[in-house]
C-alpha positions as CSV (number, residue, x, y, z in Angstrom):
1,M,0.0,0.0,-0.2
2,A,1.0,3.6,-0.9
3,Q,2.5,5.7,2.0
4,L,-0.2,8.1,2.7
5,P,-0.1,11.0,5.1
6,S,-1.1,10.9,8.3
7,T,-4.2,12.9,7.9
8,Q,-5.4,10.7,5.0
9,W,-5.1,7.8,7.4
10,L,-6.9,9.4,10.1
11,A,-9.9,10.1,7.7
12,L,-10.0,6.4,6.7
13,L,-9.9,5.4,10.3
14,D,-12.7,7.5,11.2
15,A,-14.9,6.0,8.1
16,A,-13.8,2.3,8.6
17,S,-15.8,-0.2,10.2
18,D,-14.6,-1.4,13.8
19,A,-13.1,-4.8,12.1
20,E,-10.7,-2.5,10.0
21,K,-9.7,0.0,12.7
22,P,-7.2,-2.0,14.3
23,H,-5.4,-2.4,11.1
24,L,-5.7,1.1,9.7
25,Q,-4.7,2.2,13.3
26,A,-1.5,0.5,12.9
27,L,-0.9,2.4,9.6
28,L,-1.7,5.8,11.3
29,D,1.0,5.1,13.5
30,G,3.5,4.3,11.2
31,A,2.8,7.3,9.4
32,I,2.9,9.7,12.0
33,K,6.2,8.1,13.1
34,R,7.9,8.5,9.6
35,E,6.4,12.3,9.6
36,Q,8.2,12.8,13.2
37,E,11.4,11.3,12.0
38,S,11.6,13.3,8.7
39,E,10.8,16.3,10.8
40,K,13.7,15.6,13.3
41,E,16.1,15.0,10.4
42,R,15.0,18.5,8.8
43,K,15.6,20.5,12.2
44,E,18.9,18.8,12.7
45,T,20.0,19.8,9.1
46,L,19.0,23.7,9.7
47,L,20.8,23.5,13.0
48,R,24.1,22.1,11.6
49,R,24.0,25.1,8.9
50,Q,23.4,27.6,11.5
51,V,26.4,26.2,13.5
52,A,28.4,26.6,10.6
53,L,27.3,30.1,9.9
54,L,28.0,31.1,12.9
55,E,31.3,29.7,13.2
56,T,32.4,30.9,9.9
57,V,31.5,34.9,11.0
58,P,34.1,35.0,13.6
59,S,36.8,34.0,11.5
60,L,36.1,36.9,8.9
61,T,38.0,40.2,9.6
62,E,36.3,43.7,9.8
63,Q,37.5,44.4,6.2
64,Q,36.2,40.9,4.7
65,C,32.7,41.7,6.6
66,G,32.8,45.0,5.1
67,E,33.6,44.0,1.5
68,Q,30.5,41.4,1.5
69,L,28.2,43.5,2.9
70,Q,29.3,46.1,0.3
71,S,28.9,43.3,-2.3
72,I,25.4,42.4,-0.9
73,L,24.1,46.0,-0.9
74,T,25.7,46.6,-4.4
75,T,23.2,43.9,-5.5
76,F,20.5,45.0,-3.7
77,V,20.7,48.8,-5.4
78,Q,21.1,46.9,-9.0
79,V,18.1,44.9,-8.5
80,R,16.5,48.2,-7.3
81,I,17.8,50.1,-10.0
82,L,17.0,47.4,-12.9
83,D,13.1,47.3,-11.5
84,D,12.7,51.0,-11.6
85,H,14.0,50.6,-15.3
86,T,11.8,47.8,-16.1
87,T,9.0,50.0,-14.6
88,Q,10.3,53.0,-17.0
89,T,10.7,51.0,-20.0
90,T,7.2,49.7,-19.3
91,E,5.9,53.3,-19.0
92,V,7.6,54.1,-22.2
93,F,6.0,51.5,-24.3
94,A,2.5,52.0,-23.1
95,K,3.0,55.9,-24.0
96,L,4.3,54.9,-27.5
97,Q,1.3,52.7,-27.8
98,T,-1.1,55.4,-27.1
99,L,0.9,58.0,-29.5
100,Q,0.5,55.0,-32.3
101,D,-3.0,54.9,-31.6
102,D,-3.7,58.5,-31.7
103,L,-1.6,58.7,-35.0
104,T,-3.8,56.1,-36.7
105,D,-7.0,58.0,-35.3
106,M,-5.6,61.4,-37.0
107,T,-4.5,59.6,-40.1
108,R,-8.0,58.0,-40.8
109,K,-9.7,61.3,-39.9
110,Y,-7.3,63.1,-42.4
111,H,-8.2,60.3,-44.9
112,D,-12.1,61.0,-44.2
113,L,-11.9,64.4,-44.6
114,T,-10.1,64.3,-47.9
115,K,-12.6,62.0,-49.2
116,E,-15.4,64.4,-48.0
117,V,-13.5,67.4,-49.7
118,A,-13.1,65.8,-53.0
119,D,-17.3,64.6,-52.7
120,L,-17.9,68.2,-52.1
121,R,-15.9,69.5,-55.1
122,Q,-17.3,66.6,-57.4
123,A,-21.0,67.4,-56.1
124,Q,-20.3,71.4,-56.9
125,V,-18.9,70.8,-60.3
126,A,-21.8,68.6,-61.2
127,N,-24.4,71.0,-59.6
128,P,-23.0,74.4,-59.3
129,L,-24.9,76.7,-56.9
130,P,-26.7,79.8,-58.4
131,L,-25.5,83.2,-57.7
132,P,-27.6,85.2,-55.5
133,P,-29.3,88.1,-56.9
134,G,-27.6,91.4,-56.8
135,S,-24.4,89.8,-55.9
136,E,-21.0,91.3,-57.7
137,A,-18.8,88.8,-55.9
138,A,-18.9,86.4,-59.0
139,I,-18.7,89.5,-61.7
140,E,-15.8,90.1,-63.5
141,T,-14.7,92.7,-66.0
142,T,-12.7,91.7,-69.1
143,S,-11.3,94.5,-70.9
144,A,-9.0,94.3,-73.9
145,P,-6.8,96.7,-75.9
146,L,-7.6,97.7,-79.3
147,T,-5.1,98.0,-81.6
148,V,-5.6,100.5,-84.8
149,S,-3.0,100.3,-87.6
150,S,-3.3,102.4,-90.6
151,S,-1.9,101.3,-93.6
152,T,-1.3,102.8,-96.9
153,S,-5.0,101.6,-98.5
154,S,-7.0,101.0,-95.3
155,S,-6.9,101.3,-90.9
156,S,-7.1,98.1,-89.1
157,V,-8.6,97.8,-85.9
158,M,-7.3,94.6,-83.6
159,A,-9.0,93.8,-79.9
160,T,-6.5,91.4,-78.2
161,P,-8.0,90.6,-74.7
162,L,-5.4,90.8,-71.9
163,G,-7.3,89.0,-69.3
164,P,-9.7,90.3,-66.6
165,A,-8.8,94.1,-65.3
166,A,-12.3,95.2,-63.4
167,G,-12.4,98.8,-63.4
168,A,-9.9,99.4,-66.1
169,D,-10.5,100.9,-69.6
170,S,-9.5,99.2,-72.6
171,T,-6.7,100.8,-74.4
172,V,-6.5,102.0,-78.3
173,N,-3.3,102.1,-80.0
174,V,-3.3,103.6,-83.2
175,T,-0.1,103.0,-85.5
176,S,0.5,104.6,-89.1
177,N,3.2,102.8,-91.3
178,E,3.1,105.4,-93.6
179,A,3.6,108.6,-91.5
180,G,5.7,106.6,-88.9
181,T,3.7,107.7,-85.8
182,S,1.6,106.1,-83.4
183,A,-1.1,107.0,-80.9
184,T,-2.5,105.5,-77.7
185,A,-6.1,106.4,-76.1
186,A,-8.3,104.8,-73.6
187,A,-11.6,103.0,-74.8
188,P,-14.9,103.0,-73.1
189,R,-14.8,100.1,-70.5
190,P,-16.4,97.1,-71.7
191,E,-19.8,95.8,-69.8
192,P,-19.0,93.1,-67.1
193,V,-18.7,89.4,-68.0
194,V,-20.5,87.2,-65.5
195,A,-19.1,83.8,-64.3
196,G,-20.5,80.7,-65.7
197,P,-21.5,80.5,-69.6
198,S,-19.6,82.5,-71.7
199,Y,-20.2,85.8,-72.6
200,A,-19.2,87.9,-75.5
201,S,-19.7,91.6,-75.2
202,P,-21.3,93.3,-78.5
203,Y,-18.9,96.4,-78.1
204,V,-15.4,94.3,-78.4
205,D,-14.7,92.7,-81.8
206,R,-12.3,90.2,-81.1
207,K,-11.1,89.8,-84.7
208,A,-9.3,92.5,-87.0
209,V,-11.7,94.7,-88.8
210,Q,-10.6,96.3,-91.8
211,M,-12.0,99.9,-92.3
212,P,-11.1,102.1,-95.4
213,S,-10.2,105.7,-94.5
214,K,-10.6,108.6,-96.9
215,Y,-7.5,110.1,-95.3
216,D,-5.4,107.2,-96.7
217,N,-2.2,108.1,-98.5
218,K,-2.0,111.3,-97.1
219,D,1.3,112.8,-95.7
220,D,-0.4,115.7,-93.7
221,I,-0.1,115.0,-90.6
222,E,-2.7,117.1,-88.8
223,S,-5.4,115.6,-91.3
224,W,-4.4,112.5,-90.1
225,I,-4.4,113.6,-86.5
226,G,-7.9,114.9,-87.4
227,S,-9.3,111.8,-88.8
228,M,-8.0,109.7,-85.9
229,R,-9.8,112.1,-83.6
230,A,-13.0,111.7,-85.6
231,Y,-12.4,108.0,-85.5
232,F,-12.1,107.5,-81.7
233,E,-15.3,109.8,-81.3
234,I,-17.0,107.1,-83.6
235,L,-15.5,104.4,-81.7
236,G,-16.5,105.7,-78.3
237,T,-19.8,105.9,-79.3
238,Q,-21.9,102.7,-77.8
239,P,-25.4,101.9,-78.5
240,G,-27.4,102.2,-75.6
241,N,-25.4,104.7,-73.9
């Protein structure tokens, strides 16, 4: 039969019948005796170790005791520092994980906002909002300089747009190839162009217009200047003004 501790033999003895109790009692006594002997041996071994330690300490000099004590204290300090470093490392890794989570969340929000802006732009292009009545925020004024060239047979007018210039008048350049002179005048400001579908002003001709002049082939500069003044007056007259 296996060697059971005394507590189990005692439990079996209490549950056994009267016929089995003498046998179980003998087994219980044997288990108790073995445990007592084992405990006695353990105490003797511990006592011998303590005696050996006490015999060793007096043989050590004061310097040796100080060195061993210093070594023990140094070991304790190193263990404490290592524990602190471990704690600090754990905290640093926890903060890094938090920063990584925050960065991931910010990246996700940035992508969401970018997609939302792209959708809004696409919707605005597909369905542009109408301008409010009376609004001048989206109105652009386009001016184009007019170049008038006088050749030997006719005078030419060239309208060349230079881009939007709100509030500025158009410029008319008059050049005479024969006389070798030129003049510049300000033409009336064209009508404003509203943003949206393309709008062409009826007062600005973007193509070269050949206009015959009765003063062609004349060397008299005064007559030429008078003809140009009359031409500017005709050019500055706009319908509806």
